[in-house]
NUGUDO-916745 format. One record per residue (C-alpha): residue number from 1; residue in one letter; x, y, z. Coordinates in steps of 0.02 Angstrom, whole numbers, plus 50000, padded with zeros to 5 digits. Example, Ala and Ser with C-alpha at 12.3 -4.5 7.8 and 13.67 -1.06 7.14 Angstrom:
<rs>
+-----+---------+-------+-------+-------+
: num : residuo :    xx :    yy :    zz :
+-----+---------+-------+-------+-------+
:   1 :       A : 50615 : 49775 : 50390 :
:   2 :       S : 50684 : 49947 : 50357 :
+-----+---------+-------+-------+-------+
</rs>
This chain:
<rs>
+-----+---------+-------+-------+-------+
: num : residuo :    xx :    yy :    zz :
+-----+---------+-------+-------+-------+
:   1 :       X : 50000 : 50000 : 50000 :
:   2 :       X : 50051 : 50179 : 49969 :
:   3 :       X : 50055 : 50229 : 50152 :
:   4 :       X : 50161 : 50076 : 50197 :
:   5 :       X : 50281 : 50117 : 50055 :
:   6 :       X : 50289 : 50298 : 50112 :
:   7 :       X : 50328 : 50250 : 50292 :
:   8 :       X : 50460 : 50126 : 50232 :
:   9 :       X : 50539 : 50250 : 50109 :
:  10 :       X : 50538 : 50393 : 50233 :
:  11 :       X : 50614 : 50285 : 50369 :
:  12 :       X : 50759 : 50250 : 50250 :
:  13 :       X : 50776 : 50435 : 50208 :
:  14 :       X : 50753 : 50493 : 50388 :
:  15 :       X : 50594 : 50592 : 50350 :
:  16 :       X : 50504 : 50537 : 50508 :
:  17 :       X : 50348 : 50450 : 50437 :
:  18 :       X : 50392 : 50286 : 50521 :
:  19 :       X : 50218 : 50256 : 50591 :
:  20 :       X : 50080 : 50223 : 50463 :
:  21 :       X : 49943 : 50266 : 50589 :
:  22 :       X : 50021 : 50436 : 50625 :
:  23 :       X : 50040 : 50470 : 50439 :
:  24 :       X : 49856 : 50430 : 50407 :
:  25 :       X : 49807 : 50544 : 50553 :
:  26 :       X : 49911 : 50684 : 50474 :
:  27 :       X : 49824 : 50660 : 50306 :
:  28 :       X : 49653 : 50644 : 50387 :
:  29 :       X : 49669 : 50821 : 50455 :
:  30 :       X : 49628 : 50879 : 50277 :
:  31 :       X : 49446 : 50843 : 50325 :
:  32 :       X : 49449 : 51004 : 50428 :
:  33 :       X : 49437 : 51091 : 50259 :
:  34 :       X : 49266 : 51096 : 50175 :
:  35 :       X : 49260 : 50968 : 50034 :
:  36 :       X : 49220 : 51104 : 49907 :
:  37 :       X : 49384 : 51194 : 49945 :
:  38 :       X : 49488 : 51035 : 49942 :
:  39 :       X : 49529 : 51025 : 49754 :
:  40 :       X : 49598 : 51204 : 49750 :
:  41 :       X : 49700 : 51170 : 49908 :
:  42 :       X : 49773 : 51009 : 49835 :
:  43 :       X : 49822 : 51096 : 49674 :
:  44 :       X : 49912 : 51228 : 49778 :
:  45 :       X : 50004 : 51087 : 49870 :
:  46 :       X : 50058 : 51016 : 49700 :
:  47 :       X : 50115 : 51190 : 49650 :
:  48 :       X : 50231 : 51184 : 49801 :
:  49 :       X : 50292 : 51010 : 49752 :
:  50 :       X : 50332 : 51079 : 49578 :
:  51 :       X : 50433 : 51224 : 49646 :
:  52 :       X : 50301 : 51360 : 49637 :
:  53 :       X : 50210 : 51450 : 49779 :
:  54 :       X : 50132 : 51325 : 49902 :
:  55 :       X : 49971 : 51362 : 49997 :
:  56 :       X : 49986 : 51487 : 50140 :
:  57 :       X : 49915 : 51445 : 50310 :
:  58 :       X : 49842 : 51621 : 50327 :
:  59 :       X : 49727 : 51586 : 50178 :
:  60 :       X : 49641 : 51446 : 50274 :
:  61 :       X : 49603 : 51530 : 50441 :
:  62 :       X : 49634 : 51439 : 50604 :
:  63 :       X : 49579 : 51264 : 50553 :
:  64 :       X : 49750 : 51189 : 50592 :
:  65 :       X : 49886 : 51223 : 50718 :
:  66 :       X : 50055 : 51266 : 50642 :
:  67 :       X : 50117 : 51089 : 50676 :
:  68 :       X : 49963 : 51011 : 50596 :
:  69 :       X : 49981 : 51127 : 50445 :
:  70 :       X : 50164 : 51080 : 50417 :
:  71 :       X : 50129 : 50894 : 50442 :
:  72 :       X : 49981 : 50899 : 50321 :
:  73 :       X : 50081 : 50987 : 50185 :
:  74 :       X : 50230 : 50869 : 50209 :
:  75 :       X : 50120 : 50713 : 50207 :
:  76 :       X : 50021 : 50765 : 50052 :
:  77 :       X : 50179 : 50818 : 49960 :
:  78 :       X : 50261 : 50652 : 50003 :
:  79 :       X : 50108 : 50556 : 49942 :
:  80 :       X : 50106 : 50650 : 49776 :
:  81 :       X : 50293 : 50622 : 49751 :
:  82 :       X : 50288 : 50437 : 49797 :
:  83 :       X : 50131 : 50397 : 49696 :
:  84 :       X : 50205 : 50476 : 49540 :
:  85 :       X : 50386 : 50425 : 49570 :
:  86 :       X : 50342 : 50242 : 49601 :
:  87 :       X : 50202 : 50243 : 49470 :
:  88 :       X : 50077 : 50174 : 49597 :
:  89 :       X : 49909 : 50123 : 49519 :
:  90 :       X : 49756 : 50232 : 49556 :
:  91 :       X : 49669 : 50085 : 49641 :
:  92 :       X : 49811 : 50065 : 49765 :
:  93 :       X : 49814 : 50252 : 49802 :
:  94 :       X : 49626 : 50247 : 49834 :
:  95 :       X : 49642 : 50095 : 49948 :
:  96 :       X : 49780 : 50180 : 50047 :
:  97 :       X : 49667 : 50330 : 50078 :
:  98 :       X : 49516 : 50223 : 50127 :
:  99 :       X : 49506 : 50303 : 50300 :
: 100 :       X : 49471 : 50472 : 50221 :
: 101 :       X : 49295 : 50526 : 50175 :
: 102 :       X : 49274 : 50477 : 49991 :
: 103 :       X : 49255 : 50658 : 49933 :
: 104 :       X : 49431 : 50695 : 49998 :
: 105 :       X : 49514 : 50536 : 49933 :
: 106 :       X : 49429 : 50565 : 49764 :
: 107 :       X : 49495 : 50744 : 49763 :
: 108 :       X : 49673 : 50683 : 49799 :
: 109 :       X : 49660 : 50552 : 49661 :
: 110 :       X : 49587 : 50677 : 49538 :
: 111 :       X : 49726 : 50803 : 49574 :
: 112 :       X : 49855 : 50664 : 49557 :
: 113 :       X : 49787 : 50614 : 49386 :
: 114 :       X : 49774 : 50794 : 49324 :
: 115 :       X : 49949 : 50845 : 49378 :
: 116 :       X : 50041 : 50678 : 49358 :
: 117 :       X : 50153 : 50732 : 49214 :
: 118 :       X : 50194 : 50897 : 49296 :
: 119 :       X : 50244 : 50810 : 49459 :
: 120 :       X : 50348 : 50683 : 49362 :
: 121 :       X : 50440 : 50823 : 49270 :
: 122 :       X : 50473 : 50910 : 49436 :
: 123 :       X : 50545 : 50749 : 49509 :
: 124 :       X : 50659 : 50728 : 49357 :
: 125 :       X : 50720 : 50908 : 49368 :
: 126 :       X : 50749 : 50887 : 49555 :
: 127 :       X : 50852 : 50730 : 49523 :
: 128 :       X : 50951 : 50815 : 49384 :
: 129 :       X : 50987 : 50963 : 49498 :
: 130 :       X : 51087 : 50849 : 49613 :
: 131 :       X : 51227 : 50869 : 49487 :
: 132 :       X : 51231 : 50985 : 49340 :
: 133 :       X : 51365 : 50880 : 49254 :
: 134 :       X : 51304 : 50748 : 49132 :
: 135 :       X : 51398 : 50618 : 49032 :
: 136 :       X : 51373 : 50658 : 48849 :
: 137 :       X : 51487 : 50532 : 48766 :
: 138 :       X : 51631 : 50414 : 48804 :
: 139 :       X : 51764 : 50316 : 48712 :
: 140 :       X : 51893 : 50190 : 48769 :
: 141 :       X : 52055 : 50112 : 48708 :
: 142 :       X : 52163 : 49970 : 48771 :
: 143 :       X : 52349 : 49999 : 48768 :
: 144 :       X : 52492 : 49883 : 48809 :
: 145 :       X : 52635 : 49969 : 48900 :
: 146 :       X : 52790 : 49874 : 48846 :
: 147 :       X : 52915 : 49964 : 48956 :
: 148 :       X : 52940 : 50114 : 49068 :
: 149 :       X : 53088 : 50222 : 49118 :
: 150 :       X : 53116 : 50106 : 49268 :
: 151 :       X : 53072 : 49933 : 49199 :
: 152 :       X : 53132 : 49873 : 49030 :
: 153 :       X : 52996 : 49742 : 49003 :
: 154 :       X : 52832 : 49797 : 49081 :
: 155 :       X : 52694 : 49725 : 48968 :
: 156 :       X : 52549 : 49798 : 49069 :
: 157 :       X : 52378 : 49824 : 48988 :
: 158 :       X : 52308 : 49999 : 49017 :
: 159 :       X : 52134 : 50066 : 48983 :
: 160 :       X : 52120 : 50243 : 48918 :
: 161 :       X : 51943 : 50307 : 48953 :
: 162 :       X : 51890 : 50471 : 48871 :
: 163 :       X : 51733 : 50556 : 48938 :
: 164 :       X : 51641 : 50707 : 48868 :
: 165 :       X : 51556 : 50793 : 49016 :
: 166 :       X : 51423 : 50925 : 48983 :
: 167 :       X : 51414 : 51055 : 49120 :
: 168 :       X : 51325 : 51221 : 49106 :
: 169 :       X : 51310 : 51209 : 48917 :
: 170 :       X : 51496 : 51177 : 48889 :
: 171 :       X : 51573 : 51008 : 48849 :
: 172 :       X : 51730 : 50967 : 48947 :
: 173 :       X : 51841 : 50819 : 48896 :
: 174 :       X : 51909 : 50709 : 49036 :
: 175 :       X : 52038 : 50573 : 49005 :
: 176 :       X : 52078 : 50435 : 49130 :
: 177 :       X : 52210 : 50300 : 49117 :
: 178 :       X : 52186 : 50144 : 49225 :
: 179 :       X : 52275 : 49980 : 49252 :
: 180 :       X : 52181 : 49816 : 49278 :
: 181 :       X : 52160 : 49838 : 49468 :
: 182 :       X : 52097 : 50018 : 49451 :
: 183 :       X : 51974 : 49964 : 49316 :
: 184 :       X : 51908 : 49822 : 49425 :
: 185 :       X : 51886 : 49945 : 49569 :
: 186 :       X : 51790 : 50065 : 49455 :
: 187 :       X : 51677 : 49925 : 49390 :
: 188 :       X : 51642 : 49867 : 49570 :
: 189 :       X : 51597 : 50045 : 49621 :
: 190 :       X : 51480 : 50067 : 49473 :
: 191 :       X : 51396 : 49899 : 49508 :
: 192 :       X : 51370 : 49952 : 49689 :
: 193 :       X : 51295 : 50118 : 49634 :
: 194 :       X : 51180 : 50027 : 49512 :
: 195 :       X : 51116 : 49913 : 49653 :
: 196 :       X : 51074 : 50066 : 49759 :
: 197 :       X : 50980 : 50147 : 49613 :
: 198 :       X : 50881 : 49986 : 49583 :
: 199 :       X : 50833 : 49979 : 49767 :
: 200 :       X : 50767 : 50157 : 49759 :
: 201 :       X : 50651 : 50114 : 49611 :
+-----+---------+-------+-------+-------+
</rs>
């Protein structure tokens, strides 16, 4: 279920949603808002997720304490991000929000459907912003070092890896020369990174 996934994911990331019951209570506080105002509020929450102006507490009177307000925004934002990021089916989202009055869970689902692509684009941009450098192209060559200034017969295979890195619109060439042990270390590091990425999906 979405809420279980959210509590599991946030526990890994240290976000604090380690208790599914508490998370549902946080989301349930949306019912303090009249159902007719809910869709507009949810779209403002998604605006915040997408980097625009989020809803302001002052616009909604004294329905929530400051703590409740922050928890509600955080929980809804996390649900929108997780549902889109993990491509969770509508049925599962609806089941996860079963404790909410149907008019509120329907409003959340409707907002999620309407803004899905926008949220996805925001998540991609957020991920890309982690590093502005991107690998544009690479090339490699194997060389055999026959000797060096210290050893007359070396016969060591070397990998020459050429990378074209795009950063801020400019392409910067990077060249790396590695022996067998360094190459094995690089491959092991990349395999480890790939395992972490697969676990996050």
